[in-house]
C-alpha positions as CSV (number, residue, x, y, z in Angstrom):
1,X,-17.2,6.2,13.8
2,X,-19.8,8.6,12.6
3,X,-19.5,11.8,10.5
4,X,-19.2,14.1,13.5
5,X,-16.5,12.0,15.1
6,X,-14.5,11.9,11.8
7,X,-14.9,15.6,11.5
8,X,-13.7,16.3,15.0
9,X,-10.7,14.0,14.8
10,X,-9.7,15.3,11.4
11,X,-9.9,19.0,12.5
12,X,-8.0,18.2,15.6
13,X,-5.2,16.5,13.7
14,X,-5.3,19.3,11.1
15,X,-4.7,21.8,13.8
16,X,-1.4,20.2,14.7
17,X,-0.1,21.3,11.4
18,X,-1.1,25.0,11.6
19,X,2.6,26.1,11.4
20,X,3.8,23.5,9.0
21,X,2.0,24.7,5.9
22,X,1.6,28.1,4.3
23,X,-1.2,29.9,6.1
24,X,-3.4,30.1,3.0
25,X,-3.2,26.4,2.4
26,X,-3.9,25.6,6.0
27,X,-6.9,27.9,6.1
28,X,-8.2,26.3,2.9
29,X,-8.0,22.8,4.5
30,X,-9.6,24.1,7.7
31,X,-12.5,25.7,5.7
32,X,-13.0,22.5,3.8
33,X,-13.2,20.5,7.1
34,X,-15.5,22.9,8.8
35,X,-17.8,22.9,5.8
36,X,-18.1,19.1,6.0
37,X,-15.9,18.5,2.9
38,X,-14.0,15.9,5.0
39,X,-12.7,13.7,2.2
40,X,-11.3,16.7,0.2
41,X,-9.8,18.1,3.4
42,X,-8.2,14.7,4.2
43,X,-6.9,14.2,0.7
44,X,-5.4,17.7,0.7
45,X,-3.8,17.1,4.0
46,X,-2.1,13.9,2.9
47,X,-1.0,15.5,-0.4
48,X,0.6,18.4,1.4
49,X,2.3,16.2,4.0
50,X,3.8,14.4,1.1
51,X,4.6,17.5,-1.0
52,X,6.4,19.3,1.9
53,X,8.0,16.0,3.1
54,X,6.7,16.5,6.6
55,X,7.5,13.5,8.8
56,X,4.7,12.3,11.1
57,X,4.7,10.0,14.1
58,X,3.6,6.3,13.7
59,X,0.6,7.2,16.0
60,X,-0.4,9.9,13.6
61,X,0.0,7.6,10.6
62,X,-2.3,5.1,12.4
63,X,-4.9,7.9,12.9
64,X,-4.6,8.9,9.2
65,X,-5.0,5.3,8.2
66,X,-8.1,4.9,10.3
67,X,-9.7,8.2,9.1
68,X,-8.8,7.5,5.5
69,X,-10.2,4.0,5.7
70,X,-13.5,5.2,7.3
71,X,-13.9,7.7,4.5
72,X,-13.1,5.1,1.8
73,X,-10.1,7.1,0.6
74,X,-7.4,5.5,-1.5
75,X,-4.6,4.1,0.7
76,X,-2.0,5.5,-1.8
77,X,-2.7,8.9,-0.2
78,X,-0.9,7.9,3.0
79,X,1.2,5.0,2.0
80,X,4.3,7.1,1.1
81,X,4.2,9.6,4.0
82,X,7.4,10.1,5.9
83,X,7.6,8.6,9.4
84,X,9.7,10.2,12.1
């Protein structure tokens, strides 16, 4: 998985949460992703999912795990996320 594929997948998944976070926070994450700050965008997404206690599907957790692993992020970012 190359940089552009990670970026595309991350921005696609991020778009699914447009109405789940305050608009300012969502736009900030989107700006980070579009600017290529993928790791920071990903970390912020995981932190906000946890902070707002937003449940995600097991398929989305699998995608988050894949993206996080490919970007060498700390698995603690997604290990405590709520599953539907």
